OpenMM code with the backbone's topology and positions (N, CA, C; nanometers):
from openmm import Vec3, app, unit

residues = "MET ALA ALA ARG ARG THR PRO PRO LEU VAL ALA ALA VAL GLN ALA ASP LEU GLU ARG TRP GLN ILE ARG PRO ASP PRO ALA LEU ALA ALA SER ALA LEU ASP LEU ALA GLU ARG LEU SER GLU PRO GLY ILE ARG LEU ALA ALA ALA SER MET LEU HIS ALA GLN LEU ARG ALA THR LEU ALA ASP LEU ALA LYS LEU ALA VAL PRO GLU GLU GLN SER GLY ASP PRO ILE ASP GLU LEU GLN LYS ARG ARG GLU GLU ARG ARG LYS GLY ALA".split()
positions = [
    Vec3(4.4427, -3.9819, 1.4540),
    Vec3(4.3310, -4.0327, 1.4036),
    Vec3(4.2995, -4.1299, 1.4397),
    Vec3(4.1328, -4.0906, 1.5170),
    Vec3(4.0658, -4.2099, 1.6062),
    Vec3(4.0404, -4.3249, 1.5057),
    Vec3(4.0415, -4.4679, 1.5745),
    Vec3(3.9855, -4.5559, 1.5117),
    Vec3(3.8342, -4.5561, 1.4736),
    Vec3(3.7963, -4.5953, 1.3505),
    Vec3(3.6489, -4.6022, 1.3239),
    Vec3(3.5981, -4.7365, 1.4022),
    Vec3(3.4700, -4.6666, 1.4662),
    Vec3(3.4114, -4.7642, 1.5596),
    Vec3(3.3053, -4.8501, 1.4946),
    Vec3(3.2909, -4.9875, 1.4835),
    Vec3(3.2158, -5.0812, 1.4017),
    Vec3(3.0800, -5.0721, 1.4653),
    Vec3(2.9974, -5.0454, 1.3744),
    Vec3(2.8427, -5.0416, 1.4205),
    Vec3(2.7643, -5.1489, 1.4844),
    Vec3(2.7094, -5.1390, 1.5632),
    Vec3(2.6557, -5.2719, 1.6574),
    Vec3(2.5802, -5.3351, 1.5834),
    Vec3(2.5293, -5.3404, 1.4497),
    Vec3(2.4406, -5.4303, 1.3517),
    Vec3(2.5571, -5.5023, 1.2975),
    Vec3(2.6737, -5.4288, 1.2449),
    Vec3(2.8055, -5.5048, 1.1839),
    Vec3(2.8684, -5.6087, 1.2704),
    Vec3(2.8670, -5.5666, 1.3968),
    Vec3(2.9250, -5.6274, 1.4899),
    Vec3(2.8596, -5.7485, 1.5266),
    Vec3(2.7155, -5.7367, 1.5517),
    Vec3(2.6251, -5.8538, 1.5678),
    Vec3(2.6296, -5.9690, 1.4393),
    Vec3(2.6342, -5.9118, 1.3200),
    Vec3(2.6573, -6.0018, 1.2331),
    Vec3(2.7730, -6.0825, 1.2283),
    Vec3(2.8788, -5.9983, 1.2445),
    Vec3(3.0328, -6.0767, 1.2430),
    Vec3(3.0498, -6.1640, 1.3776),
    Vec3(2.9784, -6.1574, 1.4750),
    Vec3(2.9553, -6.2264, 1.5962),
    Vec3(2.8968, -6.3543, 1.5371),
    Vec3(2.7463, -6.3514, 1.4869),
    Vec3(2.6992, -6.4629, 1.4139),
    Vec3(2.7914, -6.5397, 1.3551),
    Vec3(2.8537, -6.5083, 1.2465),
    Vec3(2.9431, -6.5759, 1.1476),
    Vec3(3.0550, -6.6234, 1.2106),
    Vec3(3.0917, -6.5391, 1.3261),
    Vec3(3.2107, -6.6668, 1.3985),
    Vec3(3.1831, -6.7521, 1.4510),
    Vec3(3.0497, -6.7562, 1.5388),
    Vec3(2.9727, -6.8489, 1.6017),
    Vec3(2.9369, -6.9501, 1.4926),
    Vec3(2.8982, -6.9324, 1.3964),
    Vec3(2.8652, -7.0425, 1.2935),
    Vec3(2.9574, -7.0830, 1.2371),
    Vec3(3.0634, -7.0334, 1.2322),
    Vec3(3.1777, -7.0793, 1.1813),
    Vec3(3.1436, -7.1170, 1.0008),
    Vec3(3.1018, -7.0103, 0.9572),
    Vec3(3.0834, -7.0207, 0.8157),
    Vec3(3.1615, -7.0570, 0.7151),
    Vec3(3.1965, -7.1532, 0.6413),
    Vec3(3.3179, -7.2040, 0.5587),
    Vec3(3.2602, -7.2095, 0.4308),
    Vec3(3.1560, -7.2768, 0.4081),
    Vec3(3.1169, -7.3111, 0.2660),
    Vec3(3.0855, -7.2211, 0.1464),
    Vec3(3.0477, -7.0626, 0.2132),
    Vec3(3.0129, -6.9871, 0.1133),
    Vec3(3.0448, -6.8225, 0.1727),
    Vec3(3.1841, -6.8352, 0.1572),
    Vec3(3.2126, -6.6870, 0.2214),
    Vec3(3.1541, -6.5581, 0.1572),
    Vec3(3.1251, -6.5736, 0.0332),
    Vec3(3.0463, -6.4576, -0.0413),
    Vec3(2.9258, -6.4420, 0.0203),
    Vec3(2.8724, -6.5283, 0.0538),
    Vec3(2.7356, -6.4938, 0.1419),
    Vec3(2.7729, -6.4344, 0.2651),
    Vec3(2.8388, -6.4671, 0.3083),
    Vec3(2.8833, -6.4260, 0.4415),
    Vec3(2.9139, -6.2746, 0.4158),
    Vec3(3.0083, -6.2603, 0.2997),
    Vec3(3.0715, -6.0826, 0.2677),
    Vec3(2.9061, -6.0164, 0.2459),
    Vec3(2.8436, -6.0804, 0.1769),
    Vec3(2.7314, -6.0203, 0.1556),
    Vec3(2.6312, -5.9676, 0.2731),
    Vec3(2.6350, -6.0278, 0.3820),
    Vec3(2.5519, -6.0385, 0.4936),
    Vec3(2.6204, -5.9268, 0.5747),
    Vec3(2.7681, -5.9042, 0.5924),
    Vec3(2.8577, -5.7842, 0.6247),
    Vec3(2.8282, -5.6740, 0.5595),
    Vec3(2.8146, -5.6658, 0.4173),
    Vec3(2.7863, -5.5666, 0.3329),
    Vec3(2.6697, -5.4991, 0.3512),
    Vec3(2.5614, -5.6017, 0.3508),
    Vec3(2.3901, -5.5114, 0.3743),
    Vec3(2.4133, -5.4718, 0.5580),
    Vec3(2.4903, -5.5220, 0.6266),
    Vec3(2.4762, -5.4654, 0.8005),
    Vec3(2.5475, -5.3003, 0.7714),
    Vec3(2.6495, -5.3016, 0.6849),
    Vec3(2.7139, -5.1885, 0.6888),
    Vec3(2.6363, -5.0788, 0.6274),
    Vec3(2.5690, -5.1328, 0.4995),
    Vec3(2.4455, -5.0232, 0.4395),
    Vec3(2.3642, -4.9764, 0.5290),
    Vec3(2.3036, -5.0966, 0.5915),
    Vec3(2.1968, -5.0349, 0.6952),
    Vec3(2.2614, -4.9634, 0.8517),
    Vec3(2.4070, -4.9564, 0.8273),
    Vec3(2.4327, -4.8700, 0.9210),
    Vec3(2.4585, -4.7034, 0.9143),
    Vec3(2.4527, -4.7047, 0.7650),
    Vec3(2.5056, -4.5516, 0.7015),
    Vec3(2.4103, -4.4545, 0.7490),
    Vec3(2.4549, -4.3424, 0.8286),
    Vec3(2.3712, -4.2155, 0.8689),
    Vec3(2.2645, -4.1828, 0.7549),
    Vec3(2.1315, -4.1437, 0.7803),
    Vec3(2.0622, -4.0836, 0.6610),
    Vec3(1.9799, -4.1832, 0.5836),
    Vec3(2.0072, -4.3231, 0.6076),
    Vec3(1.9469, -4.4459, 0.5344),
    Vec3(1.7969, -4.4109, 0.4970),
    Vec3(1.7391, -4.4125, 0.3979),
    Vec3(1.5788, -4.4041, 0.3819),
    Vec3(1.5195, -4.4943, 0.4384),
    Vec3(1.4031, -4.4742, 0.4783),
    Vec3(1.3193, -4.5735, 0.5394),
    Vec3(1.2884, -4.6986, 0.4393),
    Vec3(1.2514, -4.6286, 0.3050),
    Vec3(1.2104, -4.8023, 0.2377),
    Vec3(1.3458, -4.8730, 0.2051),
    Vec3(1.4880, -4.7926, 0.1778),
    Vec3(1.5636, -4.8623, 0.1523),
    Vec3(1.6372, -4.9581, 0.2913),
    Vec3(1.5865, -4.9237, 0.4012),
    Vec3(1.6403, -4.9637, 0.5225),
    Vec3(1.5232, -5.1011, 0.5210),
    Vec3(1.4106, -5.1011, 0.5094),
    Vec3(1.3074, -5.2045, 0.4954),
    Vec3(1.3660, -5.3107, 0.3757),
    Vec3(1.3936, -5.2556, 0.2872),
    Vec3(1.4478, -5.3602, 0.1685),
    Vec3(1.5581, -5.4613, 0.2261),
    Vec3(1.6787, -5.3833, 0.2854),
    Vec3(1.7955, -5.4206, 0.3256),
    Vec3(1.7711, -5.5079, 0.4619),
    Vec3(1.6711, -5.4739, 0.5476),
    Vec3(1.6634, -5.5643, 0.6362),
    Vec3(1.5856, -5.6946, 0.6151),
    Vec3(1.5063, -5.6817, 0.5108),
    Vec3(1.4399, -5.8339, 0.4598),
    Vec3(1.5578, -5.8954, 0.4287),
    Vec3(1.6482, -5.8238, 0.3179),
    Vec3(1.7278, -5.9113, 0.2350),
    Vec3(1.8390, -5.9687, 0.3523),
    Vec3(1.8855, -5.8701, 0.4707),
    Vec3(1.9706, -5.9431, 0.5640),
    Vec3(1.9274, -6.0474, 0.6094),
    Vec3(1.7825, -6.0470, 0.6669),
    Vec3(1.7358, -6.1765, 0.7427),
    Vec3(1.7215, -6.3106, 0.6594),
    Vec3(1.7033, -6.2669, 0.5342),
    Vec3(1.7167, -6.3880, 0.4383),
    Vec3(1.8401, -6.4471, 0.4455),
    Vec3(1.9247, -6.3314, 0.4155),
    Vec3(2.1009, -6.4271, 0.3897),
    Vec3(2.1174, -6.4513, 0.5388),
    Vec3(2.1078, -6.4249, 0.6477),
    Vec3(2.1432, -6.4658, 0.7850),
    Vec3(2.0748, -6.6007, 0.8063),
    Vec3(1.9446, -6.6157, 0.7329),
    Vec3(1.8886, -6.7512, 0.7559),
    Vec3(1.9749, -6.8680, 0.6575),
    Vec3(1.9764, -6.8143, 0.5447),
    Vec3(2.0852, -6.9034, 0.4551),
    Vec3(2.2295, -6.9599, 0.5339),
    Vec3(2.2950, -6.8438, 0.5823),
    Vec3(2.4112, -6.8852, 0.6465),
    Vec3(2.3753, -6.9843, 0.7794),
    Vec3(2.2737, -6.9465, 0.8453),
    Vec3(2.2620, -7.0481, 0.9846),
    Vec3(2.2365, -7.1900, 0.9278),
    Vec3(2.1575, -7.2126, 0.8001),
    Vec3(2.1714, -7.3308, 0.7516),
    Vec3(2.3192, -7.4156, 0.7373),
    Vec3(2.3914, -7.2956, 0.6936),
    Vec3(2.5363, -7.3648, 0.6322),
    Vec3(2.6429, -7.3840, 0.7821),
    Vec3(2.5659, -7.3379, 0.9154),
    Vec3(2.6896, -7.3177, 1.0081),
    Vec3(2.6941, -7.4583, 1.0423),
    Vec3(2.8443, -7.4537, 1.1020),
    Vec3(2.8989, -7.5699, 1.1394),
    Vec3(2.8473, -7.5864, 1.2853),
    Vec3(2.7767, -7.7271, 1.2900),
    Vec3(2.6987, -7.7572, 1.4184),
    Vec3(2.7785, -7.7411, 1.5543),
    Vec3(2.7328, -7.6594, 1.6667),
    Vec3(2.8230, -7.6490, 1.8053),
    Vec3(2.8374, -7.7860, 1.8357),
    Vec3(2.9445, -7.8221, 1.8648),
    Vec3(2.9816, -7.9533, 1.9447),
    Vec3(2.8915, -7.9643, 2.0700),
    Vec3(2.8181, -8.0886, 2.0930),
    Vec3(2.7672, -8.0805, 2.2346),
    Vec3(2.8620, -8.1253, 2.3422),
    Vec3(2.8446, -8.0241, 2.4527),
    Vec3(2.9575, -8.0931, 2.5674),
    Vec3(2.8812, -8.2568, 2.6255),
    Vec3(3.0174, -8.3350, 2.5894),
    Vec3(2.9630, -8.4815, 2.6506),
    Vec3(2.9057, -8.4839, 2.7633),
    Vec3(2.7761, -8.4882, 2.7761),
    Vec3(2.6991, -8.5205, 2.8852),
    Vec3(2.7347, -8.6870, 2.9558),
    Vec3(2.7682, -8.7112, 3.0831),
    Vec3(2.7962, -8.8256, 3.1152),
    Vec3(2.7024, -8.9314, 3.0683),
    Vec3(2.5687, -8.9005, 3.1026),
    Vec3(2.4369, -8.9930, 3.1104),
    Vec3(2.4140, -9.0093, 2.9608),
    Vec3(2.4335, -8.8975, 2.8779),
    Vec3(2.3946, -8.9109, 2.7465),
    Vec3(2.5091, -9.0117, 2.6753),
    Vec3(2.6223, -9.0102, 2.7272),
    Vec3(2.7263, -9.0576, 2.6782),
    Vec3(2.7299, -9.2360, 2.7182),
    Vec3(2.6628, -9.2725, 2.8570),
    Vec3(2.6393, -9.3784, 2.8832),
    Vec3(2.5191, -9.4779, 2.7834),
    Vec3(2.4425, -9.3836, 2.7731),
    Vec3(2.3184, -9.4283, 2.7080),
    Vec3(2.3388, -9.4615, 2.5575),
    Vec3(2.4530, -9.3664, 2.5176),
    Vec3(2.5088, -9.4158, 2.3598),
    Vec3(2.5867, -9.5336, 2.3893),
    Vec3(2.6584, -9.5766, 2.4554),
    Vec3(2.7349, -9.6623, 2.4497),
    Vec3(2.6528, -9.7875, 2.4644),
    Vec3(2.5197, -9.7973, 2.5550),
    Vec3(2.4611, -9.9112, 2.5872),
    Vec3(2.3722, -9.9359, 2.4550),
    Vec3(2.3223, -9.8318, 2.3729),
    Vec3(2.2583, -9.8571, 2.2683),
    Vec3(2.3334, -9.9440, 2.1699),
    Vec3(2.4924, -9.8970, 2.1573),
    Vec3(2.5760, -9.9156, 2.0619),
    Vec3(2.6030, -10.0872, 2.0776),
    Vec3(2.6094, -10.1473, 2.2203),
    Vec3(2.6456, -10.2534, 2.2753),
    Vec3(2.5312, -10.3389, 2.2231),
    Vec3(2.3626, -10.2928, 2.2333),
    Vec3(2.2979, -10.3767, 2.1979),
    Vec3(2.2561, -10.3854, 2.0971),
    Vec3(2.3014, -10.3023, 1.9651),
    Vec3(2.2908, -10.2965, 1.8272),
    Vec3(2.4000, -10.3989, 1.8067),
    Vec3(2.4951, -10.4148, 1.8679),
    Vec3(2.5890, -10.5167, 1.8437),
    Vec3(2.5950, -10.6265, 1.8616),
    Vec3(2.5185, -10.6600, 1.9754),
    Vec3(2.4745, -10.7898, 2.0373),
    Vec3(2.3743, -10.8916, 1.9460),
] * unit.nanometer
topology = app.Topology()
chain = topology.addChain("A")
for resn in residues:
    res = topology.addResidue(resn, chain)
    for name in ("N", "CA", "C"):
        topology.addAtom(name, app.Element.getBySymbol(name[0]), res)
């Protein structure tokens, strides 16, 4: 039995969820995956696809707002400026 291949849209949504590290609302994340899976069904009607795409875009926008911010790589210049500002505030 061959393994079922993950549709590209589902894989893209999964990658976004992993990158965003969605924790606050797992139900919303599951909804996005469900929408992507429904859009990946063969023979989906154009009207249904249009509505599902709109809902998926809205759901992903909501999830992006909940994303854990990516940690900035510690740029040495930025770090020095931050320290200097902290010293000035403390003086």
